[in-house]
C-alpha positions as CSV (number, residue, x, y, z in Angstrom):
1,M,-8.4,57.3,28.3
2,E,-9.1,53.7,27.8
3,V,-10.2,51.7,30.8
4,K,-9.0,48.1,31.1
5,K,-11.6,45.4,31.7
6,K,-11.2,43.8,35.1
7,F,-9.7,40.3,34.8
8,R,-11.9,37.7,36.6
9,I,-10.9,34.2,37.6
10,P,-13.5,31.6,37.1
11,E,-15.0,30.3,40.4
12,P,-13.8,26.7,40.2
13,L,-10.2,27.8,39.8
14,W,-10.4,30.5,42.4
15,R,-12.0,28.1,44.9
16,A,-9.3,25.5,44.4
17,L,-6.5,28.1,44.9
18,K,-8.1,29.6,48.0
19,L,-8.9,26.3,49.6
20,G,-5.3,25.1,49.0
21,Q,-4.1,28.1,50.9
22,R,-6.5,27.5,53.7
23,V,-5.4,23.9,54.0
24,D,-1.8,25.1,54.2
25,E,-2.7,27.5,57.0
26,A,-4.7,24.9,58.9
27,Y,-1.8,22.4,58.7
28,G,0.5,25.1,60.1
29,E,-1.9,25.6,63.0
30,Y,-2.1,21.9,63.6
31,Q,1.7,21.5,63.5
32,A,2.1,24.4,66.0
33,V,-0.3,22.8,68.6
34,Y,1.3,19.4,68.0
35,W,4.7,20.9,68.6
36,R,3.6,22.6,71.8
37,L,2.0,19.4,73.0
38,T,5.0,17.2,72.3
39,N,7.5,19.7,73.6
40,T,5.8,20.5,76.9
41,A,6.8,18.6,80.0
42,A,4.1,16.2,81.0
43,P,1.8,17.8,83.7
44,P,1.0,16.0,86.9
45,M,-2.1,13.8,86.7
46,G,-5.3,15.8,86.6
47,D,-3.6,19.0,85.4
48,K,-4.3,20.4,82.0
49,V,-1.9,21.7,79.4
50,V,-3.9,24.7,78.2
51,G,-3.7,25.7,74.6
52,A,-5.5,28.2,72.3
53,G,-9.1,29.0,73.2
54,G,-8.8,27.8,76.8
55,Y,-9.0,24.1,75.7
56,D,-6.6,21.6,77.0
57,M,-4.0,20.8,74.3
58,Y,-5.4,17.3,73.6
59,T,-8.8,18.8,72.8
60,S,-7.2,21.7,70.9
61,I,-5.2,19.3,68.6
62,G,-8.4,17.3,68.0
63,I,-10.3,20.4,66.9
64,K,-7.4,21.4,64.6
65,A,-7.3,17.9,63.1
66,E,-11.0,18.0,62.4
67,K,-10.8,21.4,60.8
68,L,-7.9,20.2,58.6
69,Q,-9.7,17.1,57.6
70,R,-12.8,19.1,56.6
71,L,-10.7,21.6,54.6
72,R,-8.9,18.8,52.8
73,Q,-12.2,17.3,51.8
74,Q,-13.5,20.6,50.4
75,Y,-10.1,21.2,48.7
76,D,-10.2,17.7,47.1
77,R,-13.7,18.4,45.7
78,A,-12.7,21.8,44.4
79,V,-9.6,20.4,42.7
80,R,-11.6,17.5,41.2
81,T,-14.1,20.0,39.7
82,A,-11.4,22.4,38.3
83,S,-9.3,19.5,37.0
84,E,-12.2,18.0,35.1
85,I,-12.6,21.3,33.2
86,I,-8.9,21.8,32.7
87,E,-8.5,18.3,31.3
88,R,-11.1,19.1,28.6
89,L,-9.0,22.0,27.2
90,E,-7.4,21.1,23.9
91,D,-4.2,23.2,24.3
92,A,-1.6,21.5,26.5
93,R,0.0,24.9,27.3
94,F,-3.4,26.0,28.8
95,R,-3.7,22.8,30.8
96,A,-0.1,23.2,32.2
97,V,-0.4,26.9,33.1
98,L,-3.8,26.5,34.8
99,T,-2.6,23.4,36.7
100,H,0.5,25.1,37.9
101,R,-1.3,28.3,39.0
102,Y,-4.5,27.0,40.5
103,I,-4.0,23.3,41.4
104,E,-0.3,23.5,42.5
105,G,-0.6,27.1,43.7
106,M,2.5,28.3,41.9
107,A,3.2,32.0,41.5
108,P,3.5,33.3,37.9
109,K,7.3,33.3,38.0
110,E,7.4,29.7,39.3
111,S,4.8,28.6,36.7
112,A,6.9,30.3,33.9
113,K,10.0,28.5,35.1
114,A,8.3,25.1,35.3
115,S,6.9,25.6,31.8
116,H,10.1,27.0,30.3
117,Y,8.4,30.2,29.3
118,S,9.3,33.9,30.1
119,V,7.0,35.5,32.7
120,D,5.4,37.7,30.1
121,W,4.7,34.8,27.8
122,E,3.3,32.7,30.7
123,R,0.9,35.6,31.6
124,S,-0.2,35.8,28.0
125,I,-0.9,32.1,27.9
126,H,-2.7,32.4,31.2
127,R,-5.1,35.0,29.9
128,E,-5.9,32.8,26.9
129,A,-6.2,29.8,29.1
130,I,-8.7,31.6,31.3
131,K,-10.8,32.5,28.3
132,A,-10.7,28.9,27.1
133,F,-11.6,27.7,30.6
134,K,-14.6,30.0,30.7
135,K,-15.8,28.8,27.3
136,E,-15.4,25.2,28.4
137,M,-17.4,25.9,31.6
138,A,-20.2,27.5,29.5
139,G,-20.3,24.4,27.3
140,R,-20.5,22.1,30.3
C-alpha cells in the first residue's frame, strides 16, 4: 500500500491566511462590543456599562480596537512577504490561484470559479503553484 506524502503549505502563505482569519474574528468581536455600546441605554452618570472581562464598555472597545490594529499590522506584513514571493512566480495561473487562496482567503471552489477552472483543475494548479512557491522561497 502506497502512503501519500503529507502536503505542507509554506509558512508565508499559511501565516497570511491564518492572520486574515484572525483579523476577521477580531473585527467581529469589535463590532459586537460596539453594537452593545451603541444600543445600550445611557447609564446615569457614574454608572458603568459592563462588558466582557468585567471592563466597562468604553475600555472594552478600546482593548478590542488595539487588538484589531495589532492584528492588521501583522497581517499586512505577512501579506507583503507572501505577495513578494508570489509576484516572482513566472506562471500567471500560479499567481492567481495562490493570491485567491491565501491573500484573499477563498475556498477552493471560489478560487476555481474566479479563475474559470474546474475545482479539480484548480487543485492541480494549486499543487504545482505550491511547488513553484517553495522553489522561489529557496532561491530567495
